Each structure stands twice: as structure tokens, then as C-alpha cells.
C-alpha positions in Angstrom: -12.9 -49.4 74.7 -13.2 -45.5 75.4 -11.4 -43.2 78.1 -11.8 -39.8 79.1 -8.9 -37.6 78.4 -8.3 -33.7 79.0 -9.7 -31.4 76.5 -9.4 -28.0 76.2 -11.2 -25.6 73.6 -8.8 -22.3 72.9 -9.4 -19.0 71.5 -6.5 -17.8 69.7 -5.3 -14.2 68.8 -7.1 -12.7 71.4 -7.0 -11.9 75.2 -10.8 -12.0 75.5 -12.9 -15.3 75.0 -15.2 -15.6 72.0 -13.2 -12.8 69.7 -10.6 -15.0 68.4 -10.3 -18.2 66.5 -11.1 -21.4 68.5 -9.2 -24.7 68.6 -9.8 -27.9 70.1 -6.8 -29.3 71.8 -7.0 -33.0 73.0 -4.3 -34.3 75.5 -3.2 -37.4 74.4 0.3 -37.3 76.1 -0.6 -40.5 78.6 -1.2 -42.4 75.4 0.8 -44.3 72.7 -0.1 -42.7 69.3 -0.9 -46.1 68.2 -3.6 -46.6 70.5 -5.8 -44.3 68.8 -6.5 -45.1 64.7 -6.3 -42.3 62.1 -10.0 -42.6 61.4 -10.9 -41.9 65.5 -9.0 -38.7 65.1 -10.7 -37.7 62.0 -13.9 -38.4 63.4 -13.6 -36.5 66.4 -12.6 -33.4 64.2 -15.5 -34.0 61.9 -17.6 -33.7 65.2 -16.2 -30.9 66.9 -16.8 -29.1 63.4 -14.1 -26.3 64.2 -11.8 -25.4 61.4 -9.0 -27.2 63.3 -9.0 -29.6 66.1 -5.4 -30.9 67.4 -4.3 -33.6 69.3 -1.2 -33.7 71.8 0.9 -36.6 71.7 4.5 -37.6 73.0 7.2 -36.6 70.7 9.3 -38.5 68.7 11.9 -36.1 68.2 14.4 -35.7 71.0 14.2 -32.0 71.3 10.6 -31.4 71.3 8.4 -30.9 73.9 5.1 -32.7 72.2 4.0 -34.1 68.7 0.9 -32.1 67.3 -1.4 -33.7 64.8 -3.9 -31.2 63.7 -7.2 -32.2 61.7 -9.8 -29.8 59.8 -13.5 -31.8 59.7 -12.3 -33.3 56.1 -8.4 -33.8 56.6 -5.2 -33.8 58.3 -3.0 -30.6 57.7 1.1 -30.7 58.0 1.1 -27.4 59.7 -1.7 -24.4 60.8 -0.9 -21.4 62.6 -3.6 -20.6 65.2 -3.8 -24.5 66.2 -0.1 -24.2 66.7 -0.4 -21.3 69.3 -3.6 -22.6 70.8 -2.2 -26.1 71.4 1.1 -24.7 73.1 -1.4 -22.5 75.3 -3.2 -25.7 76.2 0.0 -27.7 76.6 1.4 -25.4 79.1 -1.7 -25.7 81.1 -1.9 -29.4 80.8 1.6 -29.6 82.3 1.9 -26.8 84.5 4.9 -25.5 83.2 5.6 -21.8 83.7 8.4 -19.5 83.0 9.4 -21.6 79.5 10.7 -19.4 77.0 11.0 -21.8 74.2 8.8 -24.8 73.4 9.4 -27.0 70.3 6.5 -28.7 68.5 6.9 -31.7 66.3 4.4 -31.9 63.3 4.3 -33.1 60.0 5.9 -30.2 58.5 8.8 -30.4 60.8 9.9 -28.9 64.3 8.3 -25.9 65.1 9.8 -23.2 67.4 7.5 -21.4 69.7 8.5 -18.6 72.0 6.6 -17.6 75.0 6.8 -13.6 76.3 4.2 -13.0 79.1 0.8 -13.8 77.8 2.1 -13.9 74.1 3.0 -16.9 72.3 4.8 -16.7 68.8 6.0 -19.1 66.5 8.9 -19.0 63.5 7.8 -20.3 60.3 9.5 -23.6 59.2 8.7 -23.1 55.7 8.2 -19.6 53.6 8.6 -20.4 50.2 7.8 -17.9 47.4 6.2 -19.2 43.8 5.6 -16.4 41.1 2.2 -16.6 39.5 1.6 -16.6 35.9 -0.2 -13.2 34.9 -3.3 -15.1 33.7 -3.4 -17.1 36.8 -3.2 -13.9 38.8 -6.3 -12.3 36.9 -8.1 -15.1 37.5 -8.0 -14.9 41.0 -8.6 -11.4 40.8 -12.1 -12.3 39.3 -13.2 -13.6 42.4 -12.9 -9.9 44.2 -15.0 -7.1 44.2 -11.7 -4.9 44.9 -8.9 -4.0 42.6 -5.6 -5.8 43.5 -2.6 -3.2 43.6 0.0 -5.7 44.2 0.6 -9.0 42.0 -0.3 -11.9 43.7 2.1 -14.4 44.5 2.0 -18.3 46.0 2.9 -18.7 49.4 3.9 -22.2 50.5 4.2 -22.3 54.6 2.5 -25.4 55.1 -1.1 -24.6 53.5 -0.2 -23.0 50.3 -1.8 -19.3 50.2 -2.2 -17.0 47.2 -1.7 -13.7 48.6 -2.2 -10.0 47.4 -2.8 -6.6 48.6 -5.6 -4.1 47.8 -5.8 -0.4 48.2 -6.1 -0.2 51.9 -7.6 -1.3 54.9 -11.1 -0.4 54.3 -11.3 -1.7 50.8 -9.9 -5.0 52.4 -12.6 -5.1 55.0 -15.4 -4.0 52.6 -14.6 -6.2 49.5 -17.0 -8.9 48.6 -16.1 -12.5 46.9 -17.2 -14.8 44.6 -16.9 -17.9 46.5 -17.7 -19.9 43.4 -15.2 -18.4 41.2 -12.7 -18.7 44.1 -13.2 -22.4 44.7 -13.1 -23.1 41.0 -9.7 -21.4 40.9 -8.1 -23.0 44.2 -9.2 -26.3 42.8 -7.7 -25.7 39.2 -4.4 -24.6 40.7 -4.1 -26.5 44.0 -4.1 -23.5 46.7 -5.4 -23.9 49.9 -7.2 -20.3 49.5 -6.8 -16.5 49.1 -5.1 -14.0 51.8 -6.3 -10.3 51.2 -4.7 -7.3 53.1 -4.7 -3.8 53.1 -2.7 -1.3 55.2 -3.7 1.2 57.3 -2.4 4.6 56.1 1.1 5.0 57.1 0.7 2.7 60.2 2.6 -0.7 60.2 -0.7 -2.5 60.5 -2.9 -4.4 58.1 -6.4 -5.4 57.9 -6.6 -9.2 56.6 -9.0 -11.7 55.4 -8.4 -15.1 54.7 -10.7 -17.3 52.5 -10.7 -21.3 52.3 -13.5 -22.9 50.6 -12.1 -25.9 49.9 -11.8 -27.0 53.5 -15.4 -25.8 54.1 -14.5 -22.5 55.7 -15.8 -19.4 53.8 -13.8 -17.0 55.6 -11.5 -17.9 58.5 -11.8 -15.8 61.5 -8.3 -15.3 62.2 -5.7 -17.2 60.4 -2.1 -17.5 61.6 -0.5 -19.4 58.6 -2.1 -17.0 56.3 -0.5 -14.0 58.7 2.9 -16.0 58.2 2.4 -15.7 54.5 1.5 -12.3 54.4 4.9 -11.4 56.3 6.7 -13.3 53.6 4.8 -11.5 51.0 5.4 -8.4 52.5 9.1 -8.9 52.6 9.1 -10.2 48.7 7.4 -7.0 47.9 9.1 -4.4 50.1 12.6 -5.9 50.4 13.3 -4.9 53.7 16.9 -4.4 54.6 16.1 -4.6 58.4 13.8 -6.2 61.0 10.1 -4.9 60.7 7.1 -5.7 62.8 3.7 -4.8 61.8 0.2 -5.6 63.4 -2.9 -7.6 61.8 -6.4 -7.2 62.6 -8.9 -9.8 61.3 -12.3 -11.4 61.7 -14.2 -8.2 61.8 -16.5 -9.3 59.0 -17.5 -12.5 60.9 -18.1 -10.9 64.4 -14.5 -11.5 65.6 -11.6 -9.0 66.7 -8.5 -11.0 66.0 -5.1 -9.1 67.1 -2.1 -10.7 65.2 1.7 -9.7 65.3 3.8 -10.1 62.6 7.5 -9.9 62.7 10.1 -9.9 59.7 13.6 -10.6 61.7 16.8 -9.9 59.9 19.8 -11.2 61.9 22.9 -12.4 61.3 22.3 -12.3 57.5 19.5 -14.5 57.7 15.6 -13.6 57.5 13.1 -15.4 59.6 9.2 -14.9 59.9 7.6 -14.9 63.1 3.5 -14.8 64.0 2.3 -14.5 67.5 -0.5 -13.3 69.7 -2.4 -14.3 72.7 -4.5 -17.4 73.4 -7.0 -17.9 76.1 -9.0 -21.2 77.4 -12.5 -21.1 76.9 -13.5 -24.6 77.9 -11.9 -26.8 80.1 -13.1 -30.6 80.5 -12.5 -33.8 79.2 -13.4 -35.8 75.8 -14.1 -39.5 75.4 -11.5 -41.4 73.2 -12.5 -44.6 71.6 -9.0 -46.7 71.6 -7.9 -49.3 69.1 -9.4 -52.8 69.7 -5.3 -53.9 70.0 -4.6 -51.3 72.7 -2.9 -52.6 75.9 -4.2 -49.4 77.9 -5.0 -50.2 81.4 -6.4 -47.8 84.0 
């Protein structure tokens, strides 16, 4: 049996539709998660053919507002940044909730705290681990780029496992080309999700960023939330900030987008946390057919 459920396609890291990174969000809050099998969720994500499709379910953790399951066209992810913000925007619209400051998302990575401030949403990274990369591995990743890396790459485990590096400046980042075959081989060999490259705009607190993840079938991600989180943690590791530091990220120009991301490295009470935010707007609002499991007891 199939039923219609609410569906939105939300453009994330933009205030204008078609300039950010879209995510499909399917509202299954009125269903039991057991009523839809894994293969059906994956089939829908493969069909939408977006970088991510997410499904809202009732939470299993008491403090959380909803449980989010995130799928690429090929597989399920424990966490992803732009689906987190886009799904939160959809959740607020689906439920009609307003003036909510904190929203808590349950996902396979754990509990994600999301803050709502006016039109902006931001999430706090639940996992931000830095892993050193041997010199020979760093050199191998560097061979993928037409630009010279100016700061040694590190592996950032933030849900996805991104290799992050800096180049000379923002223009260098924007102009550089990649050898995707070489990069894909490195990703496969060393088990990383992909590559995050950034360059600073002069003395501004702003970076141009590009994200590449060919293993997920995405040559270049238009605007990447988990990649922005990885960059924030990387910058703290490189610069060792002693106080709170905020910065902006622009991304997507090479693929016809104009993503705007805010990053925050927050120092408070002896603790450092990492936050990524931006706006998100609904571009498509409608319904989608969901096939229920044969054993489902759902009734209309």
C-alpha cells in the first residue's frame, strides 16, 4: 500500500531559491519508522537524485524534536550539514512552530543542537576530531590539485571524514582544477569522504571553499555544511585561537551557486565548540508517495 506524505525541497545556505544546495525532506512524523523499510527509503533517495534526501520520523530520544535519517543516492549517512539545516527548516514549517530558539535533532551520529535566530539556522558539531595525516599521504592528496597547498592537510572526522587543506588565497581556491581520478583513488585508498579546500579573502574573516566527494557521485558539492564544520575545526587547529572567532564562507560559484555560510569557533567556559549556519528557503512544497511495508497496520 502507498500513501501520500508531505514533501519539501529546501534550498540551504541561501535566502533566494536556486542559489544554495537543495535537500529533499519527507515528512514521516505521522508514521512509525517500522512501516517503511530501508530499501524503500534508499530507493526514494536514488530517485530524487539529490546529494541528500532526508526523512523526518518521531524521535526515540526524549529531548529530541524529531529523528532524521539522511540518504545519498547510494547510501545512508550518519550526519550531513546542509540536510540538517534544511530538514529543520522543513520541520518548523510542517509543524507550524514559531519563535523556537533550540531544536534537537536525533540522528545516527547522536543529538544535534540547532539554534534558530530570525531567518538563520545553525548547528553545533557533535563530533569534531582531528587526525594527523602522514607526509606521504598529504603529498598524494596534493597531487589532485592544480594549486599548491600552503598548510598541511589534516583529516577531520565530523560525521563524514573530510581531508581539509588551505591554498594561497580565495582566488586560487576558486580557479584551481582537480584531477578527479587521482582524488577518487586517494579517497578509496585512505577511507576519506572527500576533499575540502579553502582560501582566505585577503585580511578578511572570510574564506572561499570548495568541496569534492566523487565517491558519493558528487564531483563538486555546491555548498557543504559538514565541510564547513570541518574547515572551522581545521582553522582552530592551524591558528590556535584563544577566543571566539567568527568567519564567513562563500561556496558554489564554480557550479553556478552563491552559497553563504557562517562559521563560529566558540570559546566559552574553557570549552571550544564549532557552529555552522545560514538561511534555508523552501523551493518546492507538495506530497510524495511512500510505499509502506506489507506488515504495516497503517490506516487512513
